[in-house]
N, C-alpha and C positions, 0 to 999 in steps of 0.2 A: 462101873466098878469091875475090877478084874477078878477072875476066878483063881483058885489055887493052881489049876492046871495052866492058866495063862502066865502066872508069875513063875511057876516052875520052868516053863518053856524058855522064858527070858534068861533065867539064871543057869539053865543047863549048858548054855554056850560057854560058861566059864568054869565048869566042873560038875561033879556029881552032887545033886540036890538030895539031901536026906529027908527034909521035912519042910512044908510050907503051911503056914497058918495065917489066915486073914483074921485080924483081931476083931472080935465081935462088937466092940464099942467104937469102931472107926471104920468108915468105908474107904479110908485112904492109907491104912497102915497094915503091914504084914510082917511076919518074921519068917526068915528063910534060913535053914540050917544047911550048911555046905559040908562036904566030907573032909575038908582040910582047911587050915589057915591060909595056905597058898591060894586055894580056889576062892576063898572069901576075899582075900586081898585083890585078886584079879577082878572079881565081880564088882567090888567097890570102886576100883580105879576105872573100870570100863563104864559103869552105869551111873555113878553119882552125879546128879545135876546135869546129865546129858540128855535126858528124856523127860517128858511130861506125862502126867496121868491126871485126868479131871482138871486140866489147865494149870496144874501145879508141878514144879520140878520134883523129880523123884530123888529123894534123899536116901542114900545107902550108907549105913554105918554098922559097926559091930554093936550088938546088944551090950549094954554096959555090965550085964551080969554074966557075960560069956567068960568061961574059965580060960579060953585060949584066944588072946588078942595079940596080934603081932605089933612090933614097934610102929610099923606103918599105920596099923589100925588105931593105935593110941594117939598118934600125932594127928591123923585125919579126924578122929572123933573130937579131939580137943579143938581143932580148927573149926569144925562144923558147929560145935557148941558155942564157941566165941562169936561166930558169925550170927547165929540165931539169936543169941542174947543181945548183940548190938542192934540187930534188926528189930527185935521186939521191944527193946528198951534203949532207944537211941539217946545219946547224950543231949542234954538241953542246950540250946544255943545261948551263947553269952550275950548279955544285954550291953549295948553300947552306951557310954556316957558321953553325950554330945558336948558337954562342957569341957571334958578332958581331951576330946579329939581335936585334931588340927583341921577343922572344917574351913574350907576356903571356897568362896564363890568361883564358879568357872568363868564368869565374865560373859557368858552367852546371853543372847536376847531371848 
């Protein structure tokens, strides 16, 4: 599990970090407050899904309650949400109806 100082060091490469909080109910989730929208966008673009922690990819998105989300942040967050929903709730495979399919023997032995 990462410490707040370790998380801060990672994000400092992309701008000034105002606050880091490791969420108490999760060993794998933290909030990081950057000094500007531009710094947040750069950190998201640089870090999202490019590193792992505890064998899981690091997901970096804006907090949905943030008052300042860039157009990049909105589209990125929507794409991440859609991907996670598809991963957690994949579409059910369609059942084939053998009687309706044009099944033909291959003629092999």
